[in-house]
C-alpha positions as CSV (number, residue, x, y, z in Angstrom):
1,Q,0.0,0.0,0.0
2,V,1.2,3.5,-0.9
3,Q,2.4,5.5,2.1
4,L,2.5,9.3,2.1
5,V,4.8,11.1,4.6
6,E,4.6,14.8,5.0
7,S,7.4,17.0,6.5
8,G,8.3,20.6,6.8
9,G,5.6,22.0,9.0
10,G,6.4,24.2,12.0
11,L,5.9,27.6,13.6
12,V,6.5,30.7,11.5
13,Q,5.8,34.4,11.9
14,P,3.3,36.2,9.7
15,G,4.8,37.0,6.4
16,G,7.2,34.1,6.6
17,S,7.6,31.0,4.4
18,L,7.6,27.3,4.8
19,R,8.1,24.4,2.3
20,L,6.1,21.2,2.9
21,S,7.2,18.0,1.4
22,C,5.2,14.8,0.8
23,A,7.1,11.6,-0.1
24,A,5.3,8.6,-1.5
25,S,6.8,5.2,-0.7
26,K,6.1,1.7,-1.9
27,I,5.4,2.9,-5.4
28,I,7.5,3.1,-8.5
29,F,7.9,6.6,-10.0
30,T,6.2,5.7,-13.3
31,V,3.0,5.1,-11.4
32,F,3.5,8.2,-9.2
33,S,4.1,10.4,-12.2
34,A,0.9,9.3,-13.9
35,Y,-1.5,10.7,-11.4
36,P,-2.4,13.9,-9.7
37,M,-1.4,14.9,-6.2
38,S,-3.0,17.5,-3.9
39,W,-2.6,19.3,-0.6
40,H,-5.4,19.9,1.9
41,R,-5.6,21.6,5.2
42,Q,-7.9,21.3,8.2
43,V,-8.6,23.5,11.3
44,P,-10.2,21.8,14.3
45,G,-14.0,22.0,14.1
46,K,-13.9,22.7,10.4
47,Q,-14.1,20.7,7.2
48,R,-10.9,19.7,5.4
49,E,-10.4,22.0,2.5
50,L,-8.5,21.6,-0.8
51,V,-5.5,23.9,-1.0
52,A,-3.7,23.0,-4.3
53,T,-3.6,20.3,-6.9
54,I,-1.0,19.3,-9.5
55,T,-1.8,17.0,-12.4
56,S,0.4,14.5,-14.1
57,D,1.4,17.0,-16.7
58,G,2.2,19.7,-14.1
59,S,-1.0,21.8,-14.4
60,T,-1.9,23.4,-11.1
61,N,-5.0,24.7,-9.3
62,Y,-5.3,26.6,-6.1
63,A,-7.9,27.7,-3.6
64,D,-8.6,31.4,-3.9
65,S,-7.3,32.0,-0.4
66,V,-3.8,30.9,-1.3
67,K,-3.5,32.0,-5.0
68,G,-0.3,34.0,-5.5
69,R,1.2,32.9,-2.2
70,F,1.4,29.1,-2.4
71,T,3.1,27.0,-5.1
72,I,2.6,23.3,-5.6
73,S,5.2,21.3,-7.5
74,R,6.4,17.7,-7.9
75,D,9.6,15.8,-8.5
76,N,8.5,12.5,-10.0
77,A,12.0,11.0,-9.9
78,K,11.8,11.4,-6.1
79,N,8.1,10.5,-5.8
80,T,7.7,13.8,-3.9
81,V,5.2,16.7,-4.1
82,Y,6.0,20.0,-2.5
83,L,4.0,23.0,-1.2
84,Q,5.9,26.3,-1.1
85,M,4.0,28.7,1.2
86,N,5.0,32.4,1.2
87,S,3.5,35.4,2.8
88,L,1.9,33.2,5.4
89,K,-1.0,34.6,7.4
90,P,-2.4,33.5,10.8
91,E,-5.4,32.1,9.0
92,D,-3.1,29.6,7.2
93,T,-2.7,27.9,10.5
94,A,-3.9,24.3,10.1
95,V,-2.8,20.7,9.8
96,Y,-1.7,20.2,6.2
97,Y,-2.4,16.8,4.5
98,C,-0.9,15.3,1.4
99,N,-3.5,13.4,-0.8
100,A,-3.2,11.1,-3.7
101,P,-6.7,11.0,-5.3
102,W,-6.0,8.1,-7.7
103,P,-8.5,5.9,-9.5
104,G,-10.2,3.5,-7.1
105,V,-8.1,4.6,-4.1
106,N,-7.6,7.8,-2.1
107,Y,-4.4,7.9,0.0
108,W,-3.7,10.4,2.8
109,G,-0.6,11.3,4.7
110,Q,-0.6,11.7,8.5
111,G,-0.5,15.5,8.3
112,T,1.9,18.2,9.4
113,Q,1.1,21.1,11.6
114,V,1.6,24.6,10.3
115,T,1.3,27.5,12.8
116,V,1.5,31.1,11.8
117,S,1.9,33.3,14.8
118,S,3.9,36.2,16.2
């Protein structure tokens, strides 16, 4: 079974940056590269929301709340997807989850906490 492991979360001041990584294991890169990947986030008491998606050909989509500040990218040779987060705001505070919405399955990572606070 595919495993997704996120890293890179932490505490950052408003206006700062963080780069999240999500590494997929137990899968060959030709399979990883064929499917989309996404990042979601969740605040306690609220529904998980989609933050960004990247397709197999590199096309990207973003939630309106993060457009122009966040960038999703992927390195298929490393089975890894990234989320570069700039100009962070307190409202970006959440647990960020990596997601592989693949045909017939839906893999999730364990999540990484991002806290934006002074």
